[in-house]
N, C-alpha and C positions, 0 to 999 in steps of 0.2 A: 493391559487392562486387568487381566487375571493371570496369575502365575502360580506355580506349584512350589511349596516349600519342601524341606527335607522330609517332612512327615506326610507328604502327599495330601496336605489339607489345602483347599483353595484359598488363596490370599488375594485381596484386591490390590490395586496400585497403591493404596494408602497404607498397606500393611495390615489391614484389619481382617481378621478371619471371619468369613461368612459362615456362621454355624447356627442352626436352629436351637433355641433354648428349650430344653426338655424334649428334644426331638425323639421320635420313635422310629426314625429312619434306620433301616438295617445297615450296618457298616458294610463297606464294599468287600472286606476280606472275609466275610462269613462264608463258610464252605456250603455251597448249594449244589454240589455235584450230583448228589443223589436225589435232589429235588424233593426231599421229604419235609423236614421241619425248618421253615424259613426263619423262624425266630429262635431256633434252638440255642444259639450261642449268645443271644442278646440278654445279658445279665440284668439289665435295667428295665426290662420290658414292662414289669408291673408298675414300677415307679412312673415310667413314661405314660402308661395307660391312665394312672390316677391324675396326672397333670392334664392330660388331654380331656379326661372326663370332667374335671372341675371347670376347665375353660368352656367345654360344651354346655354345661349346665348354666353358666353365666350368660353365654351367648343366647341360648334358648329362652332364658328368663327375660333378658332384655328385648329379645325379638317379640315375645308375647306382649310385653308392656307397650311397645311401640305400636303393634297392631291394634291393641285395645284403644290407644289414643286416637287412631283414625288415619284418614287418607293423607292429610298434610304432613303428619309426623312420619308416616312411612316414606313419603316422598323425600323428606329431609334426611331420613336414614339412608336412602339410596344415594343422595347427593354426597353425603359424608363418605360412604363406602367408595364412590367413584373417585373422590379426591384422594383418599388413602391409596387406592390402587394406582392412580396416576402418579402419585409421589413415589411409590415403590418402583414403578416402571421407568420413571424419569431417572431415578438414581441408578438403575441397572447399567446404563451406558454412560453414566456421568464420569468425567475425568477431572479431578480436582485441579490438576496443573493447568489444563486448558481453560477451565472455568475462571480461574484467577486472571487470565489474560483477556477474558470476555465479560467485563462487568455488565450486569443487566441482561445477559443472554438467557439465564435461567428464568428471569421474569417474563421474557418473551414467550417461552413455552407455556407458562400459566396464562398469559394473555390470550393465546390461541385456544387453550383449553376452555376458559370461561366464556369466550366468544361463542364457541360451539355449544356450550351449555345454555347460553342465552337464546341461541337460535332454536335448538331442539325443544327445550321446555317452553319457549314462547309459542311454538307451533302447537304443542300438545295441550297447553293449559290456557291459551289466550281466550277461547270462547267461554271457558268456565270462569275466568276472571270477569268477563263481560256479564255473565249471569249473576255474579256476586254483587255487582254494582248497578244492576239494571234499574233499580228503584230510585236511584239518585241521578238526576239528569246531568249534573255537572261532571260527576265521576264517570258516568256512562260515555259522555262525549270525549273526555280526556283519555280514558282507556281505549275507546274506539280509535282515536287518532294515533295512540302509541302502537296499537296493533296494525293499523294501516301502514305505518312506516317501520314496522318491526324488521322486515326482511332487508330493507335498504340500510337500516342502522347496523344490523349484524354484518352485512357485507362491507360497510365502511370500516367497522372495527377490524375485520379480517384484513382488509387492504392496509390499514395502519400497521398491523403486525407484519404483513408482507414487506412493506417499505422499510419498516424497522429492521427486519432481517437482512435485507439487501444492504442497508447503510451500515450494519454492524459487521459485515464481512471483513476479515483481516487476512492479509497475506500469510501463507503457510498454515492457516487454520481452516481453509475452505472445506476440506474433507470432513473434519470434525463437525463444523457448523451445518453443512448440508446433511450429514448423517443424523444430527440431532433434530433438524427440521423435519426430515422424513420420519424419524422415530416418533416425533410428536403426533404427526398425522396418523401413524399406525396405531398409536395408543387410542386416538379418537375412534378409529374404526373398530378395534378389537374390544376395547373396554367401554367407552362412553356410549357409542351407538347401540351396542347390543343391550346394555343394561337399561337404556332409555325405553326399550320396549316394555320393560317391567312397569315403568310409570304409566304408560298407556293402559296397561292391564289393571292397575290399581284403581283408576277412576271408572273403569267398566264394572267394578265390583271387587272388593278386597279378596273375595273368593278366588278370583283368577290370578291373583298374586300369591296368596297364602298357600293354596294347594300345591302348585308347582314347586315353590320354594321349600315347603315342608317335605315333599317327596325326595328332593335332592339331599336334604339333611338326613332323612330316614335311610336312604340308600347308602350314604356315606358311613353312617354309624353302623348299619347292618353289615356292610362290607368289611369294616374294621373288626367287628366282633366275630363274624364267621371266619374271617381270615386269621384272626388272632388265635382262636381256639382250634380251628379245623383245617387251616390252610396248609396244603402240602404241594399242590401242583402250580407252578408259576404260570401266570396268565400272559404277561407281556414283558419283554425285556426292558422297555422304557421305565417300568415301575416294578422292581424286583419283589416288593412286598405284596403286590396284587396277585391273588390266587384265584383259580377257577372256583374253589369252594366258597371263597368270599363273594365272588361275582354272582354265582348262581343263588347262594343264600340271600344275598341282598336283593336280587331281582324278584324272587318269590315274595320276600317281605315287602318290597316296595309296591308291587302290584296289589297285594292284599290290602295294604295300608291305604292305597289310593281309593279303593272301593269303599272302605270304611270311613275314611276322613271326609270324602265327598258327602256322605250321608250326614255326618256330624256338622261340618261347616255349612252345608246347604240349608240348615234349619234356622240360621240366624240372619235376620234381615240386615243387620249391621254389616254382614259380610257379603251379602248377595246383591243389595241394592246399588245401582250405579250412582256416582256422585256427579251431579251436573254443575256444581259450583265449587267455590273454595271455602265454604263454611266448615265448621267443625261440629255441628250439632248431630244428634243421633238420627239415623235415616229410617224412614218408613216408606214402603212402597208395596204395590201389588206384586206378589211373587211371580217371577217368570215361570212358565209351565215346566221348565227344567227343574225347578225347585219345589214342585208340588208332588207329594208322594203318590205313588201308584201301587195298588195291592196286587200281589202275585200269590196264587194258591200253591201251597206246598204239595208235592206228589204224595199219593196215598202209600200205605204200608209203613208209615212211621210208628214207632212205639206209642202205646196208649198214654204213657207218662209224659210224652213230649207236649209242651204247653201250647204250641202255636200250630195253627192250620194254614196260616198265610203270613206273608211278610210284606212290608212296605219298602219300596225302593224308589229313590229319586231318579228321574231320567238322567240327571247329570252324572250319576254314578257310572253309567256306561261310557260316557266321555272320559271320566276319570281313569278308566282302564287304559285308554290310549295314552293319556299323560303319564300314567305309571309305567307303561311299557317303554316309552321313550326315555323316562328318567332312569330306568334300570339298565337299558341296553345301549342307548346312544349317548346320553349325557355324560357318562363316565369318560368318553373319549375326549371331552374337554379337559379332564384331569390328565389323561395320557398326553395330550398336546402340551399341557403346561409342564409335565415331567420331561418331555423331550426338549422343550424350550430351556428349562433349567440345566439340563445336561449339556446343551449346546454352549451355555455360558459358564458351565462348571460351578454351579451354585446348588445348594440344597433347598433353599427357600427364597422367596421374593422379599421376605422381611422377617421380623421377629416380634410383631406387635401383638400376636395372639399366642400365649404360652402353649406349647404342645402341638400347635397347628401351623406355625410359621407366620406369614404375612396375610394381609387381607386378600391379596390376589390368589394365594394358595387356597383360600376357602371359597372363592367366588368363581373359580374356573368352570366348574360344571353348571353353576347358576347362570352364567352368561349364555351358554348353549340352550339351557332350558327356557330362559326368558324369551328368546326369539321364537322357539317352537310354540310356547304357550300362546304368544301373541298371534302367530300365524294360524294356529289351530282354532283359536277363538274367533278370529275374523273369517275363517273359511267355513267352519262347521257350527258355530254358536250364534253369531250375529244374524238376525233375521234378514233374509234376502228380499222379502216382499215389503212393499211400502205400507206403513200403518199410520194412523192418526198421530200417535205419539212421536214417530220418527219425523213426520212433517213439521209438527210443532217445534221439535228440537232444532230442526234445520232453520226454521224461521227465526227463532230466538238467537241461535248461534251465528247466523250468517247475514242477517239483515240489520241495518241500523235502526235506531229508534224512529226516525222519520219514515223510513221504508216500511216498517211494521205498521205505523199508523195509516200510511197510504194503502197498504194491503188490506188492512181492516176496513177502510172506507170502501174500497172497490169490491171487496167480498160482500159487504153489506148491500151494495147496489145490485150485485148479481143475484143475491138471494131475494131481494124485493122484486126484481123484474120477473124472476121465476114464479114467485107467489102470485103476482098479478096475472101472469100468463096462464097459470093453472086455474085461476078463478074466472 
């Protein structure tokens, strides 16, 4: 699958050299015995830094535009990213010679992938789709029936793929086919399932998607800058370019940024209001207590010229510190995992779709880890545990059919009338 040529450059079975365009990876022959300047002999480091900087600017600009467009566009962006990542990982273990003998086998992998996508996103967005069409009785009943049979439909599609796989088995190809089948399911677990938590966060409020994602970007940029200019002490063997100076500098920067960004993002209703349907209009809602400023008096003894005697802090900023701590200390291990994975397959990057960064998977390794933590943290420490009127109404609208809602309305009216007569 992968072999070494005379120049010790990894070559795939097709003879193509897997090399990152504009890569800033330190060559393996750089002398690091003294552990001082990890980039000392990299003559193209500034050119590499410019390429990476330009790509970063374009990615951040596109990211801001998509966030401005709203929840559905962010979801579409996540889906596109998942497809790119799946494509890169499918190609990682692909063998052209075997694929030529198995026509349609690659299509089977995508069939399983999109079946999983239909199942997961159907579960996440089904009730929001119901809320979108609730005013139209025909569409309400149609969507209700689709949701009712959503699980059996997805199961049937998966069984079709399973039977398809069994019927496609060929003698002397069993090992390759079963390996690809298992690899497809591993991709669903590692890539699709984890990033789907991001979509669940988006509809709870863009804030819960934007802040964690921004912290990973800030941590990555800060680690690169601190490591580029000050890096001397290697951090981990899996990533020779990672240094303690970059890791510590990025950690401090990320935690401070988390506290500041939470205050900034938390003041926009467009970012903090949950989306209960699949419409694209601007949101307005009563701010959650987490996003209502609280005043804190500054300690005495400050200089007379200091203009403030108190500061305003959003309660969510304290939660942001937890997210920032995780993004700076634990999330980078997603990158270390990816580095070890690439070394296992003797490649430098998963792809070359992003100049200076590699493939989409290279950019999303830490984001995957962060997405799961952000979802778990939000469900554990943010979502109200007590029952409120708003929560009950949401459950009624999301889980009861139109006829059941009318029946509930009628019975509730009877109960209220009986209590009124009893009190009188």
